[in-house]
N, C-alpha and C positions, 0 to 999 in steps of 0.2 A: 793696450795703456796708449796715453795721449799725453806725450810731453807740450811743456806749456812755459813762458817766463813772464813776469807781472813788470811793467814797469807804470812812470808815474808822467804823469802830464800835466800841466799848468792849467788848472780851474775856468780863471776867468781872463784867460787869453784868447785875440782876437785871432778867428778862422778867416782865413784868405779863401778867394774862389779856389776850389780843388778841380784838378784836369783831372781827364781818363787816364793820364799817363803818365811816370815822371820813369826819367832814364837814373841810371848810376852818375850818370857823367854829368848832371844839373851838381850832383853832391862832392863830385871829385872836383869840378871850376869854383863851388863857393867857398871865401875865403877863409880859412882856420880849419878845413878838413886833414888838411896835410898831417896834422896830429893825430888822426884815428890810426893806429897803428892798422886797425883789421882790414882796409880798405885796399892793403896789400893781397889778403887773401881774396878779397871779394873780386871775379874780374871782368864780370858783366853782371848786369842788373835793370830791373824792369818793375816799377810799383803800379798796381791800377787799382782805380777804387772798383769793386763789386756789385758789393748792393749796400745797404740798409737794414740792419735786420734788430726791431725793436729799439732799445736805445741806443746799438753800435753800428758806426760805420765798419764792415768788412773790406780792406785790401787783401791782394795777393803779390807778394815778391818773387818774382819768377827769375834766378839769379846760376851763377855757375861760379865754384869759387874751390880752390886748390884744399885739398884733404891729403893726408896722409896715410898710405894702405901700405901696411906691412913697411917695408925699408925705401917703397915706392911712393911720390906725389901723386897725385892724380885728380883732375878735376870734375868735378862734381856738379848736376842740372838737379835743382831742386827748385819748387814753389813752397813762401813759407806763408801762412795764410797769419794775417795781423788783424784783432779786434780792438778798435778806438771809442772809446765810451764817449757821447755825443756831448753829454751834460756834465759827466763825471770827472775822473780822474784819471782812472787807470786806461793803461793796453796794455793787449795780451797779443804774445807771436805763438805761434805752437809749430812744433816736430821740428825743430831746425839748431845744426852748433850755436853757442853761446857768443862767439862772435861772428859769425854770420847776420845774427836776431842783430847785434848791436848798430849793425852795417842798415839794415832792415829799415831798422827805426830813427834812426839819425835821417834818411832817406825820407819815411814819413814824417816827419818833427816839419824838415823844408817844406815837405807839400802842402803841410796844415796851416803851419804859422809863418812859415817864409824864414825859418828859424831853425836849423838842426840840429841845437843844444838844447832843447826844450822838453826834450821827452828823453826821462832815465831811469836807470834801474832802481827799483824798490827792497829796499833791505827789512826785513820784518825784523821787530824788536820781540822780547821777552812778551810785552802788554800788549802787541799785536797777537800775540796765540793765547795769552789770558783771554783776548775778547772774542776772539773766534772760538775757544773752547766753549765760552758761556754760550755763545749764540748757538752753537751744532746742538749742545747737552738742551737747551732751551725746546728745540725745533724738533724733537728726542731722538739726535743722534746718538752715536758714539765716537771712544778715543778707540784708536786702529793702530796705532803708533807713535812714541815718543825717543826722541835722541837730545840727549843734555849733554853739556861737560859744565865738569865743576862744580859738584856737590856733595855739600858735607852730609856723612852719613858714618852713624854710631862712633861718634870722634876723630873721623877722618874723612877723607876726601878722595869722592872716586874724577879721575880727570872724564871720566867717556861711559854714557851709559846709554843704552838702548832696548828698549822693550816691545815687543808686537804682539800682537792679538786683542782680539775683539772685544769693548766693554773694560779698559784698561782702568779708567776713572773711578773703577768699582774696587782696585783692587788697593787693601791697606798700605797708605804709606805713598799714593800716588802723591796726592794733593801737596805732598810735603816735599818731594822728589820734584815736582812741576815746580812751584813755589820757589823752593831755594835756591835752583841753578841757577848759573852764572849767564850759560847761555845755553836757550834752547834753538837745537839746530834744525830740526825738523818736527813735524806734528803731520799724524793722517787722522783721519775721519772719515765716517761714515754715517748717511741721511737715508732715511727710508724714503723720503720725498721731500721735491721745493714747491708749494703751491700747488700741492696736488697735480701737478701740469709734467710731473716728470717721474720717469722711473729712479730706484734706489742710485744714489750718488755715492761713490767712493774716492777719496783723492789724499793726497799729500802735498805739504805748503815746505819749501826749505828757507833759512833763514834769509839766504841771497835774494830773493825773488822767484827762482827755478818751481816747477811744481810739475805731478804727474795725475791723469785722471785716470783711475784704476777702471769703474764703472758706471754709466755703461758704456762697455768698450766702443761701440758705433753713437758716440753722442749726436743728439737733434742739435740743429741748430739752438730750438729753445732752452734745453736743456743747457748748454754752455753758457746762456746768456741768465739763464736762472741761479749758474753755480758765480758765475764773474757777479753778478749782481749783490748775489751772499754776500762774498768777499769784500766789495767795495760799500754796501751798507752800512756793514759790520765795522769796519774799520776806517772812514771816513764818513 
């Protein structure tokens, strides 16, 4: 399983010349960043541009941060991979705590745009999930997981409902639950392939912008690119 978080960047903002490396100290010295409480957690960090893969620039943020392990605080070393859409609006971070990922994206924003505040979390709405559901089924995929809150049902209201299983869209009453929910918290999807260039893909998206790629368990770069192109082209 590969965890990721989606962020949004401005589409038309000018990109400044990108240096090979940017240090966390550059971010800490930037006026206004003292309000970023997560900077207290991340003690060291360096952002490097690795390569360009198709429509994405790939960066890595190597850092040390403080984490709780049981009753103790320990220093953890980690590399966080960041994909930035060159012409589009998405930025994706992989495999890190949300606090650390936030710092990584703030430094990335500073490195690309000269302004740390331009890359921000992406919160999905019910309409976003509706669009993804239509697109996935159009491509021959299926719904594998649904979590909703506030659903009118049988004269009453369910505060929370979570269902799992392949082909949920075929279950009687699924559309009613899906359409009437006050809030869709998460959805999981499975696709046979994308553009005949990938293996089958199974993933989940959460309303706060997080997600998991379940399969393939060892995704190739072009498979990641296809998945995020699907999300970006569907929602934007």
